[in-house]
C-alpha positions in Angstrom: -30.8 -53.8 -169.8 -34.0 -52.3 -168.2 -37.5 -53.5 -168.8 -38.9 -51.7 -171.6 -42.5 -50.5 -172.2 -43.6 -53.1 -174.8 -42.7 -56.2 -172.2 -45.6 -55.6 -169.8 -45.8 -55.0 -166.0 -45.3 -58.4 -164.8 -42.9 -59.2 -167.3 -39.6 -61.0 -165.4 -41.4 -60.6 -162.2 -41.3 -63.6 -159.7 -44.7 -65.3 -159.1 -44.6 -64.5 -155.6 -44.4 -60.8 -156.2 -47.2 -60.8 -158.9 -49.5 -62.8 -156.4 -48.7 -60.2 -153.8 -49.3 -57.3 -155.8 -52.7 -58.9 -156.9 -53.7 -59.3 -153.4 -52.7 -55.9 -152.1 -54.4 -54.4 -155.2 -57.7 -56.4 -154.5 -57.8 -55.3 -150.8 -57.3 -51.6 -151.7 -60.3 -52.0 -154.4 -62.2 -54.1 -151.8 -61.7 -51.1 -149.5 -62.3 -48.4 -151.6 -65.8 -50.2 -153.1 -67.0 -50.9 -149.2 -66.3 -47.2 -148.3 -68.1 -46.2 -151.2 -71.3 -48.3 -150.5 -71.5 -47.3 -146.7 -71.4 -43.7 -147.8 -73.9 -44.0 -150.5 -76.3 -46.0 -148.0 -75.8 -43.3 -145.3 -76.1 -40.3 -147.6 -79.7 -41.7 -149.1 -80.9 -42.7 -145.7 -83.5 -40.6 -144.3 -82.8 -38.2 -141.4 -84.6 -39.2 -138.3 -85.3 -37.6 -135.0 -86.5 -39.7 -132.3 -86.7 -39.5 -128.5 -84.0 -41.6 -127.1 -81.6 -42.2 -124.0 -77.8 -42.2 -123.9 -77.2 -46.1 -122.9 -73.5 -46.1 -123.3 -70.4 -44.2 -124.5 -67.0 -45.8 -125.4 -64.0 -45.1 -127.4 -61.7 -46.8 -129.8 -58.2 -45.6 -130.1 -55.7 -46.7 -133.1 -52.1 -46.4 -132.9 -49.9 -45.9 -136.0 -46.1 -46.2 -135.9 -43.4 -45.4 -138.5 -40.3 -47.1 -138.0 -38.4 -45.3 -140.7 -38.6 -41.9 -139.0 -39.8 -43.3 -135.5 -43.0 -41.3 -135.3 -46.2 -42.4 -133.9 -49.8 -41.0 -134.5 -53.1 -42.2 -133.0 -56.7 -41.5 -133.6 -59.6 -41.6 -131.2 -62.9 -42.5 -132.3 -66.0 -41.7 -130.0 -69.5 -44.0 -130.0 -72.6 -43.4 -128.1 -75.4 -45.8 -128.0 -78.9 -44.5 -127.7 -81.8 -46.5 -127.1 -85.3 -45.1 -128.6 -88.4 -45.3 -126.9 -89.5 -48.4 -129.1 -86.5 -50.0 -127.6 -84.1 -49.9 -130.7 -80.4 -49.6 -129.7 -78.7 -47.3 -132.2 -74.8 -46.8 -132.0 -73.2 -43.7 -133.7 -70.0 -42.2 -134.4 -69.8 -38.6 -132.7 -67.1 -36.1 -132.5 -64.9 -35.6 -129.1 -66.9 -32.5 -128.4 -70.0 -33.9 -128.7 -69.0 -37.1 -126.5 -67.9 -35.0 -123.8 -71.4 -33.0 -123.6 -73.2 -36.4 -123.1 -73.6 -38.2 -120.2 -75.0 -41.8 -119.8 -78.7 -41.6 -118.7 -79.3 -38.1 -120.8 -82.4 -38.2 -122.5 -83.6 -36.1 -125.6 -84.2 -36.1 -129.2 -81.4 -37.5 -131.1 -81.1 -37.0 -134.8 -79.3 -39.3 -136.9 -78.8 -40.2 -140.9 -77.9 -43.9 -141.3 -75.0 -44.2 -139.1 -74.2 -40.4 -139.0 -74.8 -38.6 -136.1 -76.5 -35.3 -136.5 -77.4 -33.7 -133.2 -78.8 -34.4 -129.8 -81.3 -31.9 -128.0 -81.2 -32.6 -124.2 -84.7 -32.8 -122.3 -84.6 -29.6 -119.8 -86.0 -31.1 -116.9 
């Protein structure tokens, strides 16, 4: 006979599967809470504009494979590190378009909010 609604979710489930389920649920909840906290921190940070210089650029590529239907995908994240006149270094995630428009050594005004890149206005020399 099948499991009835009155027997509970874990009824008859081996302890290993219960533990696995609880660990996976805990990881999902942790990820959601961490993302929500990071979003809140960035959203409530002041929007700052400072003079800075592009120190370095980097990319990070993630690959995802699905063995069931033999499909794969990848995503590229773009990062730029700016150094302010005060010597503070700030690494921000930016779009691929913005990444391509910047070169190491560029100077100008960088606007950001927390970890969010807003814009960069290059100095005209």
